[in-house]
N, C-alpha and C positions, 0 to 999 in steps of 0.2 A: 609133532610132540615132543620129537627129540630135540630140537633146538631150545625150546622151552627149558625143559630139564638141564639142558647143559648151561643156564644162564640162571638159573633158579638157586645155584646152589652160591655162587658168586653176588648175587643181588642180594641175598640173607646175609653173606658174611659181610658187604658192604653198609647194610643198614643196621645191622650191631656195633659198626663200626662209629658209621654216623650219628649214634646214639650217644656217643662219648665227647662229640663237639661242643666247642663254647656254645651259649643261649644268647641271644642278645642282650639278655640281661646282663648277664655276665661279662659282657662286651662292656658294657656301659659301666658295670662295678668297677671294672678293670681302670676304664680311661677316669674314672674319678680319685685313683690312687695317685702317688705323690712321687714315691719311689720305684726305683728297681729292685730294691728288695723287699718293699711293699708287694708288688707285683708277683714276684718269686712265691712266697709265701699265700698268696691268694691262690694261687696257680695251684699248689701245694697242696692246700686244705678245702678247695672246692671243684677241682677237676681231675678229668684222669690223666694231666699232664704229672701230677705227685710222683706215680714211679718213674719216669726220663727225669726228673729235678732231684730226686732224693740223692740222685749220681754225684752232685755238686756238694761242696763243701759250703759252709759259709762263708768264707773267704774268697770261694769260685762265683759267688753270686754276684756277676754284672753283664751286660746286655750281651757281651760276644759271648760268653761261654754259655748262656740261658737260648741265643739263638743255635747256638750250635748242636746243643743236645734237643730242640725243637726239631731243627734240620733233621737230624739224625732219626728221631720219632718218628718223622714223616716217611722216610725212605725204609725202615723197618717196616712199618703199616702196607706200604707197599710192594715189600716183600711176601707179608702175611698173605696177601691177596695175589700176588703170582703164584705162591706156592698151590694156591687153591684153584688156579685155571688149568683147564684142560693145556693141548699143543697149539691149537690154533687162537686160545684168548692170550697165550703168551705172547705170541707174535704183537698183538696190539700192545700188551703189556711193556715190552721191549721199548717200541717208540715213547710210551710215557716216561720211562725209566732214563730215557736217552735224555729227554725234555729236564730232568730232575738232577741227571748227572751234569748238565751242561750249567745248570742253575749252580750248582756246588761248586763245578770249576770256577764259575764267575765269581762267586762267592769269596775262595780262596783268593782269588786274584783281587777283588777288593781290599781285604786284608794286608796284603803285600803291597798294594799300592798305597793305602793308607800309611802303611808302617812309613814306606820311605818318603811320603807326604810329610808324616809328623817329624822326619830326619830332618828334612829339608828346611823345613818351616823351624825348627829349633837351632840349625847350622844358620839361619838367617836373623834369628834372634839372637843367636852367641854373638854371630858377627859383626850386629849393630852395636851390641852391649858393649864389645871390644873397642869400636871406632870412639864410641862417646865416652870413653872414660878420662877423669882429669889425669892428664899423664904428669903435670906438675905435681900435683897430689902424693900421684905416686912414689916419682922420684926422691920428694922429700921425706916419707913413711920410712924410718930406718928398719923397724919389723918386718914390712912387708919386703923392704929391699933385700935382707937377708934368707928371704925363702923364694925371690923370684930368679 
């Protein structure tokens, strides 16, 4: 009976949190939306994610920021469960948190890699554009020559 009582509080906490998850109908609604701001607006008005999305201003509404606050929300939810656990349960939760920590590190790495990829692509485009300029036209344009 002692083990049952040990876990019943955690199960009750998780069930209360689970009730706030999106329903299949809400996922279908989101799939039919056309833009990121529309999705953010839907999540704000119809889901438990309103609290975390309200931390973003209108000019911050884009996929990267939304993903960031949703990941932070997930981390926050796991810390709620962790605080509710006893010592032996916390050992298991540490393993789960380690997995999410690794996912967070990978997310950060993807941001850095994507940033470098964008710069490399931008440099390739710029290099290609410079190579294809009609140099004869540049040499005869007096206005351009004075600024080069």
